[in-house]
Steps between C-alpha positions, in 0.01 A plus 500: 500500500777746596682421180181573304454840671867592444475410134183710471662799656803467272273483196317816610836678536622378166172595326466837672477806274843633411615818669475820295819594322740746641543873440779644285870425562527845657258394771641585842456141617765376260840512663855504357593269794412140403413389848261789554263397222270318746177698446177311447474351152514612230713793616744268677606145566445431874601173654234230497321619185219277382545345157224717346688817613823422320359544151366857550820616667709360220281654232490832683883505503507430125238763424672769709838418344362511148321834562828642633684367191247665272546840666877477498521409131357715221282238335176711505448810287334805645180644368380855531610813315580873525733468796290253703658150493272215617645163610252212539645174643391152386332431832298814579434387854849622588653731600244650733715794605828670416787377717809707583793405278310249288615496136273495194642439151317534166542573133383850404226542241571876440779752540480705818373855462636638823365485855360156424326268742475117551185328630545136604193280525268798550663597829536860390722701264837588659759741361808358326837646611851486367776615743227626733359735237189439283593324173520705181376454150675209338648361824318175421476407134216299338584128512766556775517278804510690823475433879386721784524458877209632705596767755226641722707805583507629146266775374480660845388178662239414233725224376672429166721276300878560480635373171796269563848540355540403140194695381632760260414868530405663177776714349288815505712813510413780741276783379479862605236767532585868549206678657481877453124541513183312584374340820475120461779254436413149368739212572584298184381136495764270645704768676638351825673807637491878458807718561401863522701821495335837543569864590296789622494812286758777523425824678479823304774763510448830670465822302771764513473835672486813280430875522356498851302178442608200705491158344243232580570144619435222242229250576574151629521199269208258522527159664515184293329184631468133409216325691557639854872575471594869452807681370497860613557791258778751548436836668485830309807733502478839676451817299767765480497793743729796579581360842646154421379175656401356163506130579474214255203264526551187704501164323193279540524261792296312756241337271251255647468124443729202522769511227820299446703818446461878543732789410448865574499736196783752460449848644485806274780766500430831667476837317801729436543875542489708188787741589635608162231540240137437445585142390787450736363180664315208349252297695599213727510157342224249571561186705532162327292187549620142438324508166565853380750785540409840636504800266816699494499855629323687227336818392126546508306281255756221458372153420420225751779283641566164329348174604243463781467645849768768459456843661462811291759772510438836659471813281785747452518823692340808348710768671820521690435495869244222456542128521408252233244228561603170653464158338226255589571167664510162323234236563542209738601165338328175606544134400238231557499125442167316478482124483191321374352831384129588489317553173486880523641784710412867527768761458553875458776706341612821673501818293806722497490805725441831325764769505451810714297746289627850590738735323755251359297171478645180649520176302272202562613161631440182301223253566539170679513158337442135577708225330365146538717203400294183465666158555344171390 
């Protein structure tokens, strides 16, 4: 009788429904230490397993290994278009979530357009990166095999895929835009980094004193800005008087916003005494910026200084006993580096300061400028 009962129980165990198959190979219950893989079947091989539990555990191990092999080898082509790669595995039950560091390989079905994404098994489109910057146009060619490792820290914590070594970067040469007017900058498709140089406008030169009329200080140069970062314009030069103290305008400095480099504009030269004749002293020279020289000491009505951000020169003296106008200051110089740039940015270009308008008229400063070098 006891033998009959034992045989019956053994038959029930052998005929019991098989255990459901395990999760993916990245399941936390799978251990790299052999002896630790003792979880309940099919996620482990505990001691004393029943015969009907061996088969699911073995098959689960084979399935997880094969799914890992498929991801690590570029045997599947992506679908999708226009910058949105889609990777659909053979077994769509897995993966169920992105796992830190897990690698996915595929064969591309289109050439990257820049700032592309990869969506694995419908888990959500994640940005593709190359050297921690968004990939550019042509970084992945149509028909090319590529691999990406998932990193949840990329894209400000939203997660992304870092392309692994061996994936070529397209040989796209840098481009440049010189902004002298307008208000909106558009980042070219595929640009991974922007390197920006800009200056505030130069201050205007002061007017010269003449025949009992004292000169007038030139106006300040306007500020130049890119997004929220500001380069300050140079200050206007003092107008000529009959008492001296004709100071050159200070160079622009102290602009707001976080920049990688700032340099104060050059100061303008003060006015000189007209002691010999009615034209015995020319105006003070304007201060230079990093992107433009200040105007040389000049007579009234001379042309603007060369380049951008230079201060205008002061006007000459009209009578002996009076001082000529002082030069305006040069604009502040600023450099900015932007990685993974946004689609658009607002900007403004400072206008050159006007020369002092009295008696012998001062000369204007030159406008600011923004130079954007675009790297892919």
